[in-house]
DRENPA-3360 file (N, C-alpha, C; in nm, 2 decimals, always signed):
BEGIN
1 = XXXXXXXX = -2.46/-0.54/-1.96/-2.60/-0.58/-1.93/-2.66/-0.46/-1.85 ~ -2.75/-0.39/-1.90/-2.82/-0.28/-1.83/-2.89/-0.34/-1.71 ~ -2.89/-0.26/-1.60/-2.96/-0.30/-1.48/-3.08/-0.21/-1.46 ~ -3.19/-0.27/-1.44/-3.31/-0.20/-1.41/-3.36/-0.25/-1.27 ~ -3.35/-0.17/-1.17/-3.39/-0.22/-1.04/-3.53/-0.20/-1.00 ~ -3.61/-0.16/-1.10/-3.76/-0.16/-1.07/-3.80/-0.31/-1.04 ~ -3.83/-0.34/-0.92/-3.87/-0.47/-0.88/-3.75/-0.57/-0.88 ~ -3.63/-0.53/-0.90/-3.52/-0.62/-0.90/-3.49/-0.67/-0.76;
9 = XXXXXXXX = -3.41/-0.77/-0.75/-3.36/-0.83/-0.62/-3.24/-0.75/-0.58 ~ -3.26/-0.66/-0.49/-3.15/-0.57/-0.45/-3.04/-0.65/-0.36 ~ -3.08/-0.78/-0.33/-2.99/-0.86/-0.25/-2.85/-0.87/-0.31 ~ -2.84/-0.89/-0.45/-2.71/-0.91/-0.51/-2.63/-0.78/-0.50 ~ -2.69/-0.66/-0.51/-2.62/-0.54/-0.50/-2.57/-0.52/-0.36 ~ -2.65/-0.55/-0.26/-2.61/-0.54/-0.12/-2.50/-0.64/-0.09 ~ -2.51/-0.76/-0.14/-2.41/-0.86/-0.12/-2.27/-0.82/-0.18 ~ -2.28/-0.77/-0.30/-2.16/-0.72/-0.37/-2.09/-0.61/-0.29;
17 = XXXXXXXX = -2.17/-0.51/-0.25/-2.12/-0.40/-0.18/-2.06/-0.44/-0.04 ~ -2.13/-0.54/+0.02/-2.08/-0.59/+0.15/-1.95/-0.66/+0.13 ~ -1.94/-0.74/+0.03/-1.81/-0.81/+0.00/-1.70/-0.70/-0.03 ~ -1.73/-0.60/-0.11/-1.64/-0.50/-0.14/-1.59/-0.43/-0.01 ~ -1.68/-0.40/+0.08/-1.65/-0.33/+0.21/-1.56/-0.42/+0.29 ~ -1.59/-0.55/+0.29/-1.51/-0.65/+0.37/-1.37/-0.66/+0.32 ~ -1.36/-0.66/+0.19/-1.22/-0.66/+0.12/-1.14/-0.54/+0.16 ~ -1.21/-0.42/+0.16/-1.14/-0.30/+0.19/-1.10/-0.30/+0.34;
25 = XXXXXXXX = -1.18/-0.36/+0.43/-1.14/-0.38/+0.57/-1.01/-0.46/+0.58 ~ -1.01/-0.57/+0.50/-0.89/-0.65/+0.50/-0.77/-0.57/+0.45 ~ -0.79/-0.50/+0.34/-0.68/-0.42/+0.28/-0.63/-0.32/+0.38 ~ -0.72/-0.25/+0.45/-0.69/-0.15/+0.56/-0.60/-0.22/+0.66 ~ -0.64/-0.34/+0.71/-0.56/-0.41/+0.81/-0.42/-0.44/+0.76 ~ -0.41/-0.48/+0.64/-0.28/-0.51/+0.58/-0.20/-0.38/+0.56 ~ -0.27/-0.27/+0.54/-0.20/-0.14/+0.53/-0.13/-0.11/+0.67 ~ -0.19/-0.14/+0.78/-0.13/-0.12/+0.91/-0.01/-0.21/+0.93;
33 = XXXXXXXX = -0.02/-0.34/+0.88/+0.09/-0.43/+0.89/+0.21/-0.38/+0.80 ~ +0.17/-0.33/+0.69/+0.27/-0.27/+0.59/+0.35/-0.16/+0.66 ~ +0.28/-0.07/+0.72/+0.34/+0.05/+0.79/+0.44/+0.00/+0.89 ~ +0.40/-0.10/+0.97/+0.49/-0.15/+1.08/+0.61/-0.21/+1.02 ~ +0.60/-0.28/+0.91/+0.71/-0.34/+0.84/+0.80/-0.24/+0.77 ~ +0.75/-0.14/+0.72/+0.83/-0.03/+0.65/+0.92/+0.03/+0.76 ~ +0.86/+0.06/+0.87/+0.94/+0.13/+0.98/+1.03/+0.03/+1.05 ~ +1.01/-0.10/+1.04/+1.10/-0.20/+1.10/+1.21/-0.24/+1.00;
41 = XXXXXXXX = +1.26/-0.36/+1.03/+1.37/-0.41/+0.95/+1.33/-0.55/+0.90 ~ +1.21/-0.56/+0.83/+1.17/-0.69/+0.78/+1.12/-0.68/+0.64 ~ +1.22/-0.66/+0.55/+1.18/-0.65/+0.41/+1.11/-0.78/+0.35 ~ +1.15/-0.90/+0.40/+1.09/-1.02/+0.35/+0.94/-1.03/+0.39 ~ +0.91/-0.99/+0.51/+0.78/-0.99/+0.56/+0.69/-0.88/+0.48 ~ +0.76/-0.77/+0.45/+0.69/-0.67/+0.38/+0.65/-0.72/+0.24 ~ +0.73/-0.79/+0.18/+0.70/-0.85/+0.05/+0.58/-0.94/+0.06 ~ +0.57/-1.02/+0.17/+0.46/-1.11/+0.19/+0.33/-1.03/+0.21;
49 = XXXXXXXX = +0.33/-0.92/+0.28/+0.21/-0.84/+0.29/+0.17/-0.78/+0.16 ~ +0.27/-0.74/+0.08/+0.24/-0.68/-0.05/+0.17/-0.79/-0.14 ~ +0.21/-0.91/-0.13/+0.15/-1.02/-0.21/+0.01/-1.04/-0.17 ~ -0.02/-1.04/-0.04/-0.15/-1.05/+0.02/-0.24/-0.94/-0.03 ~ -0.18/-0.82/-0.03/-0.26/-0.70/-0.08/-0.29/-0.71/-0.22 ~ -0.20/-0.76/-0.30/-0.23/-0.78/-0.45/-0.34/-0.88/-0.47 ~ -0.35/-0.98/-0.39/-0.45/-1.08/-0.40/-0.59/-1.02/-0.38 ~ -0.59/-0.93/-0.27/-0.72/-0.87/-0.24/-0.76/-0.77/-0.35;
57 = XXXXXXXX = -0.66/-0.70/-0.41/-0.68/-0.60/-0.51/-0.74/-0.68/-0.64 ~ -0.68/-0.80/-0.66/-0.74/-0.88/-0.77/-0.88/-0.91/-0.75 ~ -0.92/-0.95/-0.63/-1.05/-0.98/-0.60/-1.14/-0.86/-0.61 ~ -1.09/-0.74/-0.57/-1.17/-0.62/-0.58/-1.19/-0.59/-0.73 ~ -1.09/-0.62/-0.81/-1.11/-0.59/-0.95/-1.23/-0.67/-1.01 ~ -1.24/-0.80/-0.97/-1.35/-0.88/-1.01/-1.48/-0.83/-0.96 ~ -1.48/-0.78/-0.84/-1.61/-0.72/-0.79/-1.64/-0.59/-0.86 ~ -1.54/-0.51/-0.89/-1.57/-0.39/-0.97/-1.64/-0.42/-1.10;
65 = XXXXXXXX = -1.59/-0.52/-1.17/-1.66/-0.56/-1.29/-1.80/-0.60/-1.27 ~ -1.83/-0.67/-1.16/-1.97/-0.71/-1.14/-2.05/-0.60/-1.09 ~ -1.99/-0.49/-1.03/-2.07/-0.38/-0.99/-2.09/-0.27/-1.10 ~ -2.01/-0.28/-1.20/-2.01/-0.18/-1.31/-2.15/-0.16/-1.37 ~ -2.23/-0.26/-1.40/-2.36/-0.24/-1.45/-2.45/-0.16/-1.36 ~ -2.44/-0.18/-1.23/-2.51/-0.10/-1.13/-2.47/+0.04/-1.14 ~ -2.33/+0.06/-1.14/-2.28/+0.20/-1.14/-2.32/+0.28/-1.26 ~ -2.32/+0.21/-1.38/-2.35/+0.28/-1.50/-2.50/+0.32/-1.50;
73 = XXXXXXXX = -2.58/+0.26/-1.43/-2.73/+0.30/-1.43/-2.76/+0.34/-1.29 ~ -2.67/+0.40/-1.21/-2.69/+0.42/-1.07/-2.81/+0.49/-1.03 ~ -2.84/+0.60/-1.10/-2.97/+0.68/-1.06/-3.09/+0.59/-1.07 ~ -3.10/+0.52/-1.18/-3.21/+0.43/-1.20/-3.22/+0.32/-1.09 ~ -3.10/+0.26/-1.07/-3.09/+0.15/-0.97/-3.13/+0.20/-0.83 ~ -3.07/+0.32/-0.79/-3.09/+0.37/-0.66/-3.24/+0.41/-0.64 ~ -3.30/+0.47/-0.75/-3.44/+0.51/-0.74/-3.53/+0.39/-0.73 ~ -3.49/+0.27/-0.78/-3.57/+0.15/-0.78/-3.56/+0.07/-0.65;
81 = XXXXXXXX = -3.48/+0.11/-0.56/-3.46/+0.03/-0.43/-3.57/+0.08/-0.33 ~ -3.61/-0.02/-0.25/-3.71/+0.02/-0.15/-3.63/+0.10/-0.04 ~ -3.70/+0.17/+0.04/-3.63/+0.26/+0.14/-3.53/+0.19/+0.23 ~ -3.56/+0.07/+0.28/-3.47/+0.00/+0.37/-3.34/-0.04/+0.29 ~ -3.36/-0.10/+0.17/-3.24/-0.14/+0.09/-3.16/-0.02/+0.04 ~ -3.23/+0.09/+0.01/-3.16/+0.22/-0.03/-3.08/+0.27/+0.08 ~ -3.13/+0.27/+0.21/-3.04/+0.31/+0.32/-2.92/+0.22/+0.34 ~ -2.94/+0.09/+0.33/-2.83/+0.00/+0.34/-2.73/+0.02/+0.23;
89 = XXXXXXXX = -2.77/+0.03/+0.11/-2.68/+0.06/+0.00/-2.60/+0.19/+0.02 ~ -2.67/+0.29/+0.06/-2.61/+0.42/+0.09/-2.50/+0.41/+0.20 ~ -2.53/+0.33/+0.30/-2.44/+0.31/+0.41/-2.32/+0.23/+0.37 ~ -2.34/+0.13/+0.29/-2.23/+0.05/+0.24/-2.14/+0.13/+0.14 ~ -2.20/+0.21/+0.06/-2.12/+0.29/-0.03/-2.04/+0.39/+0.05 ~ -2.10/+0.45/+0.15/-2.02/+0.55/+0.23/-1.91/+0.48/+0.31 ~ -1.93/+0.36/+0.36/-1.82/+0.28/+0.42/-1.71/+0.25/+0.33 ~ -1.74/+0.21/+0.21/-1.64/+0.17/+0.11/-1.56/+0.30/+0.07;
97 = XXXXXXXX = -1.63/+0.41/+0.05/-1.56/+0.53/+0.02/-1.46/+0.58/+0.13 ~ -1.51/+0.57/+0.26/-1.43/+0.61/+0.37/-1.31/+0.52/+0.38 ~ -1.33/+0.39/+0.37/-1.22/+0.29/+0.38/-1.12/+0.32/+0.26 ~ -1.16/+0.34/+0.14/-1.08/+0.36/+0.03/-0.99/+0.49/+0.05 ~ -1.06/+0.59/+0.09/-0.99/+0.72/+0.12/-0.87/+0.70/+0.22 ~ -0.90/+0.63/+0.33/-0.80/+0.60/+0.43/-0.69/+0.52/+0.38 ~ -0.72/+0.42/+0.30/-0.61/+0.33/+0.24/-0.52/+0.41/+0.15 ~ -0.58/+0.49/+0.07/-0.50/+0.57/-0.03/-0.41/+0.67/+0.05;
105 = XXXXXXXX = -0.47/+0.73/+0.16/-0.38/+0.82/+0.24/-0.27/+0.75/+0.30 ~ -0.30/+0.63/+0.36/-0.19/+0.55/+0.42/-0.09/+0.51/+0.32 ~ -0.13/+0.47/+0.20/-0.04/+0.43/+0.10/+0.05/+0.54/+0.06 ~ +0.00/+0.66/+0.05/+0.08/+0.78/+0.01/+0.19/+0.80/+0.12 ~ +0.15/+0.79/+0.24/+0.24/+0.81/+0.35/+0.35/+0.70/+0.35 ~ +0.30/+0.58/+0.33/+0.40/+0.47/+0.32/+0.50/+0.49/+0.21 ~ +0.45/+0.54/+0.09/+0.54/+0.56/-0.02/+0.65/+0.67/+0.02 ~ +0.61/+0.77/+0.09/+0.70/+0.87/+0.14/+0.80/+0.81/+0.24;
113 = XXXXXXXX = +0.76/+0.72/+0.33/+0.85/+0.65/+0.42/+0.95/+0.57/+0.34 ~ +0.90/+0.49/+0.25/+0.99/+0.41/+0.17/+1.09/+0.49/+0.09 ~ +1.05/+0.60/+0.04/+1.15/+0.69/-0.03/+1.25/+0.74/+0.06 ~ +1.21/+0.78/+0.18/+1.30/+0.83/+0.28/+1.40/+0.72/+0.32 ~ +1.35/+0.60/+0.34/+1.44/+0.49/+0.38/+1.54/+0.46/+0.27 ~ +1.49/+0.47/+0.15/+1.58/+0.44/+0.03/+1.69/+0.55/+0.03 ~ +1.66/+0.67/+0.05/+1.76/+0.78/+0.05/+1.86/+0.76/+0.16 ~ +1.81/+0.73/+0.28/+1.89/+0.70/+0.39/+1.99/+0.59/+0.37;
121 = XXXXXXXX = +1.94/+0.48/+0.31/+2.02/+0.36/+0.28/+2.13/+0.40/+0.18 ~ +2.09/+0.47/+0.08/+2.19/+0.51/-0.02/+2.30/+0.60/+0.04 ~ +2.26/+0.69/+0.13/+2.35/+0.78/+0.19/+2.45/+0.70/+0.28 ~ +2.40/+0.60/+0.35/+2.48/+0.51/+0.44/+2.58/+0.43/+0.35 ~ +2.52/+0.38/+0.24/+2.61/+0.30/+0.15/+2.72/+0.39/+0.09 ~ +2.69/+0.51/+0.06/+2.80/+0.60/+0.01/+2.90/+0.63/+0.12 ~ +2.86/+0.65/+0.24/+2.95/+0.67/+0.35/+3.04/+0.55/+0.37 ~ +2.98/+0.43/+0.37/+3.06/+0.31/+0.38/+3.16/+0.30/+0.27;
129 = XXXXXXXX = +3.12/+0.33/+0.15/+3.21/+0.32/+0.03/+3.32/+0.42/+0.05 ~ +3.29/+0.54/+0.09/+3.40/+0.64/+0.11/+3.49/+0.59/+0.22 ~ +3.44/+0.54/+0.33/+3.53/+0.49/+0.43/+3.62/+0.38/+0.39 ~ +3.57/+0.29/+0.30/+3.65/+0.18/+0.25/+3.76/+0.24/+0.16 ~ +3.73/+0.34/+0.08/+3.83/+0.40/-0.01/+3.94/+0.46/+0.08 ~ +3.89/+0.53/+0.18/+3.99/+0.60/+0.27/+4.08/+0.49/+0.34 ~ +4.01/+0.39/+0.38/+4.09/+0.28/+0.45/+4.19/+0.22/+0.35 ~ +4.15/+0.20/+0.23/+4.24/+0.14/+0.13/+4.35/+0.23/+0.10;
137 = XXXXXXXX = +4.32/+0.36/+0.09/+4.43/+0.46/+0.06/+4.52/+0.46/+0.18 ~ +4.47/+0.46/+0.30/+4.56/+0.46/+0.42/+4.65/+0.34/+0.42 ~ +4.59/+0.22/+0.39/+4.66/+0.10/+0.39/+4.77/+0.10/+0.28 ~ +4.74/+0.16/+0.16/+4.84/+0.17/+0.06/+4.95/+0.27/+0.10 ~ +4.92/+0.37/+0.17/+5.02/+0.46/+0.22/+5.11/+0.40/+0.32 ~ +5.06/+0.31/+0.40/+5.13/+0.24/+0.50/+5.23/+0.14/+0.43 ~ +5.19/+0.08/+0.33/+5.27/-0.01/+0.25/+5.39/+0.06/+0.19 ~ +5.37/+0.18/+0.14/+5.48/+0.26/+0.08/+5.58/+0.31/+0.19;
145 = XXXXXXXX = +5.53/+0.35/+0.31/+5.62/+0.40/+0.41/+5.67/+0.29/+0.50 ~ +5.65/+0.17/+0.47/+5.70/+0.06/+0.55/+5.62/+0.04/+0.68 ~ +5.50/+0.09/+0.68/+5.42/+0.07/+0.80/+5.45/+0.16/+0.92 ~ +5.54/+0.26/+0.90/+5.57/+0.35/+1.01/+5.51/+0.48/+0.99 ~ +5.47/+0.54/+1.09/+5.42/+0.68/+1.09/+5.51/+0.77/+1.16 ~ +5.56/+0.87/+1.10/+5.65/+0.96/+1.17/+5.57/+1.07/+1.24 ~ +5.56/+1.07/+1.37/+5.48/+1.16/+1.44/+5.56/+1.29/+1.48 ~ +5.69/+1.29/+1.45/+5.77/+1.40/+1.50/+5.77/+1.52/+1.40;
153 = XX = +5.72/+1.49/+1.28/+5.72/+1.60/+1.18/+5.85/+1.64/+1.13 ~ +5.95/+1.57/+1.16/+6.09/+1.60/+1.11/+6.12/+1.55/+0.97;
% end
């Protein structure tokens, strides 16, 4: 549906952009919670935050579909707004872009933290596995020698 904002009610556009901004604010807040949980020891809570984030992303997807006609005809839409509405729309678009940029940067950092934790956990698991093998080998050696260790070297 093409949008012609000559004389259109810009209220819908402002409402949609305001809702989008508010959802990005919620998403940013959850990003902070996510970071705290990644650096802590709460994987179950982290999964809960990820579920909440997905719900917000789903809502944002719906908003994006509703905003698409405005975006496709953006120059015409923007030119048709009265000065006050135009300033408000510009402000909202700038806020949304700033929030989105921050969220993407935080998510990139969080992905690096998760990768580092995964590597650290894998290394610890390998160390534990090696220690178990050494312990098992030591125990097997004890069984063969009757449980005695000859410290004299004779």
